[in-house]
PAFI-962801 format. One record per residue (C-alpha): residue in three letters; y, x, z. Coordinates in steps of 0.25 Angstrom, whole numbers. Each point is the difference from the previous one (the first is absolute). Example, Ala and Ser with C-alpha at 12.3 -4.5 7.8 and 13.67 -1.06 7.14 Angstrom:
# PAFI-962801
(Ala; (-18; 49; 31))
(Ser; (14; 6; -2))
END
This chain:
# PAFI-962801
(Unk; (376; 455; 524))
(Unk; (4; 11; -9))
(Unk; (14; -5; -2))
(Unk; (2; -3; 15))
(Unk; (-5; 15; 3))
(Unk; (10; 6; -11))
(Unk; (11; -9; 5))
(Unk; (-2; 4; 15))
(Unk; (-1; 15; -4))
(Unk; (13; -1; -7))
(Unk; (7; -7; 12))
(Unk; (-6; 10; 10))
(Unk; (5; 12; -9))
(Unk; (14; -6; 2))
(Unk; (-2; -5; 15))
(Unk; (-9; 9; 7))
(Unk; (2; -6; 13))
(Unk; (-5; -14; -3))
(Unk; (-12; -1; 9))
(Unk; (-3; -14; -5))
(Unk; (-1; 4; -14))
(Unk; (-10; 11; 4))
(Unk; (-8; -10; 7))
(Unk; (0; -9; -13))
(Unk; (-3; 11; -8))
(Unk; (-12; 4; 9))
(Unk; (-5; -15; -2))
(Unk; (2; 1; -15))
(Unk; (-9; 13; 0))
(Unk; (-11; -7; 8))
(Unk; (1; -12; -10))
(Unk; (-2; 10; -11))
(Unk; (-13; 5; 5))
(Unk; (-5; -15; 0))
(Unk; (4; -1; -14))
(Unk; (-5; 13; -6))
(Unk; (-9; 6; 11))
(Unk; (7; 14; 0))
(Unk; (-1; 5; 15))
(Unk; (11; 10; -3))
(Unk; (10; -11; 3))
(Unk; (-5; 0; 14))
(Unk; (6; 14; 2))
(Unk; (13; -5; -7))
(Unk; (1; -12; 9))
(Unk; (-3; 8; 13))
(Unk; (11; 10; -4))
(Unk; (11; -11; -2))
(Unk; (-5; -8; 12))
(Unk; (2; 13; 9))
(Unk; (14; 2; -6))
(Unk; (3; -15; 4))
(Unk; (-6; 3; 14))
(Unk; (9; 13; 1))
(Unk; (12; -9; -3))
(Unk; (-3; -11; 9))
(Unk; (-12; 3; 10))
(Unk; (-2; -14; 5))
(Unk; (1; -9; -12))
(Unk; (-11; -11; 1))
(Unk; (-1; -1; -15))
(Unk; (-2; 15; -2))
(Unk; (-10; 1; 11))
(Unk; (-8; -12; -6))
(Unk; (0; 7; -14))
(Unk; (-6; 12; 7))
(Unk; (-11; -9; 6))
(Unk; (-3; -6; -14))
(Unk; (-1; 15; -5))
(Unk; (-9; 4; 11))
(Unk; (-9; -12; -3))
(Unk; (0; 3; -14))
(Unk; (-5; 14; 3))
(Unk; (-11; -6; 10))
(Unk; (7; 5; 12))
(Unk; (-2; -13; 7))
(Unk; (3; 4; 15))
(Unk; (13; 7; -5))
(Unk; (3; -13; -8))
(Unk; (-2; -9; 12))
(Unk; (9; 9; 8))
(Unk; (11; -1; -10))
(Unk; (-1; -15; -1))
(Unk; (1; -1; 15))
(Unk; (12; 9; 0))
(Unk; (7; -9; -11))
(Unk; (-4; -12; 8))
(Unk; (7; 5; 12))
(Unk; (13; 3; -8))
(Unk; (-1; -14; -7))
(Unk; (-8; -11; 6))
(Unk; (3; -9; -12))
(Unk; (-6; 10; -10))
(Unk; (-12; -7; -7))
(Unk; (-2; 13; -8))
(Unk; (-2; 8; 12))
(Unk; (-10; -11; 5))
(Unk; (-7; 2; -14))
(Unk; (-2; 15; 3))
(Unk; (-5; -4; 14))
(Unk; (-10; -10; -6))
(Unk; (-5; 9; -10))
(Unk; (-2; 11; 10))
(Unk; (-7; -9; 9))
(Unk; (-10; -5; -10))
(Unk; (-3; 14; -5))
(Unk; (-2; 5; 14))
(Unk; (-9; -12; 3))
(Unk; (9; -7; 10))
(Unk; (-4; -13; -4))
(Unk; (4; -7; 13))
(Unk; (15; 3; -2))
(Unk; (1; 0; -15))
(Unk; (0; -15; -1))
(Unk; (11; -1; 11))
(Unk; (8; 10; -8))
(Unk; (-2; -7; -13))
(Unk; (4; -14; 6))
(Unk; (13; 7; 6))
(Unk; (2; 5; -14))
(Unk; (-1; -13; -7))
(Unk; (9; -7; 11))
(Unk; (11; 10; -4))
(Unk; (-2; 0; -15))
(Unk; (-10; -9; -7))
(Unk; (-1; 8; -13))
(Unk; (-9; 7; -9))
(Unk; (-2; 12; 9))
(Unk; (-3; -9; 12))
(Unk; (-9; -10; -7))
(Unk; (-8; 12; -6))
(Unk; (-2; 5; 14))
(Unk; (-5; -13; 5))
(Unk; (-10; 0; -12))
(Unk; (-5; 14; 5))
(Unk; (-2; -5; 14))
(Unk; (-7; -13; -4))
(Unk; (-9; 8; -8))
(Unk; (-4; 9; 11))
(Unk; (-3; -12; 8))
(Unk; (-9; -5; -11))
(Unk; (9; -12; -4))
(Unk; (-1; 2; -15))
(Unk; (6; -13; -3))
(Unk; (12; 2; 9))
(Unk; (1; 15; -6))
(Unk; (1; -5; -14))
(Unk; (10; -11; 4))
(Unk; (9; 10; 6))
(Unk; (-1; 10; -11))
(Unk; (4; -12; -10))
(Unk; (12; -3; 9))
(Unk; (4; 15; -1))
(Unk; (-1; -1; -15))
(Unk; (8; -13; 0))
(Unk; (11; 6; 10))
(Unk; (3; 11; -11))
(Unk; (7; 13; 2))
(Unk; (11; 7; -7))
(Unk; (-10; 10; -6))
(Unk; (-10; -5; -10))
(Unk; (-10; 10; 3))
(Unk; (-1; -6; 14))
(Unk; (-2; -14; -5))
(Unk; (-10; 5; -10))
(Unk; (-8; 7; 11))
(Unk; (-1; -13; 8))
(Unk; (-5; -7; -12))
(Unk; (-11; 11; -3))
(Unk; (-4; -1; 15))
(Unk; (-1; -15; -1))
(Unk; (-9; 2; -13))
(Unk; (-9; 10; 8))
(Unk; (-2; -10; 11))
(Unk; (-3; -11; -9))
(Unk; (-10; 9; -8))
(Unk; (-7; 4; 13))
(Unk; (-2; -15; 3))
(Unk; (-6; -2; -14))
(Unk; (12; -7; -5))
(Unk; (1; 7; -14))
(Unk; (9; -10; -6))
(Unk; (10; 1; 11))
(Unk; (-1; 15; 0))
(Unk; (3; 0; -15))
(Unk; (12; -9; 2))
(Unk; (5; 9; 11))
(Unk; (-1; 12; -9))
(Unk; (7; -7; -11))
(Unk; (11; -3; 10))
(Unk; (0; 15; 4))
(Unk; (2; 4; -14))
(Unk; (12; -10; -2))
(Unk; (6; 6; 12))
(Unk; (-1; 14; -5))
(Unk; (7; -3; -13))
END
């Protein structure tokens, strides 16, 4: 992530009107928070996303990233608004649906969250959508289904090791909470392998 951030910063010094690279840098800053827990990167993400918005106000990817940022800051209603705006601009954006699902879950809209989750899976069956299937199943008390979906998320993989490690850690926690300590230890071992 550090190399990506440095590379994007260098690029933007030379190409200050590249709104997509600002959006990518914003996403990289948010990933950095996941990796090191430093919330100062949220401010950096907001700054570059606002710059991207000033260059191209109706870019669905940038608006989705603003939604992700709002959710990370626990501004769930704001995140839902951004997710819906992005979805209007790009009806085929699974990432925008992910923002909508997360906001619906956090706001207690358990009737619509499964519908949005299924739409997301239909568009893009990947780690992000399977993880959300897991959350929704867990909310409805389907612990076996939740664990299966989180395992699918881990197996689907990602371009970011931290994200895959997170799914392994969450699978381990679910197994531990069910009393499956051996299974939990296996998941935690997989998590450590993903991080190295």
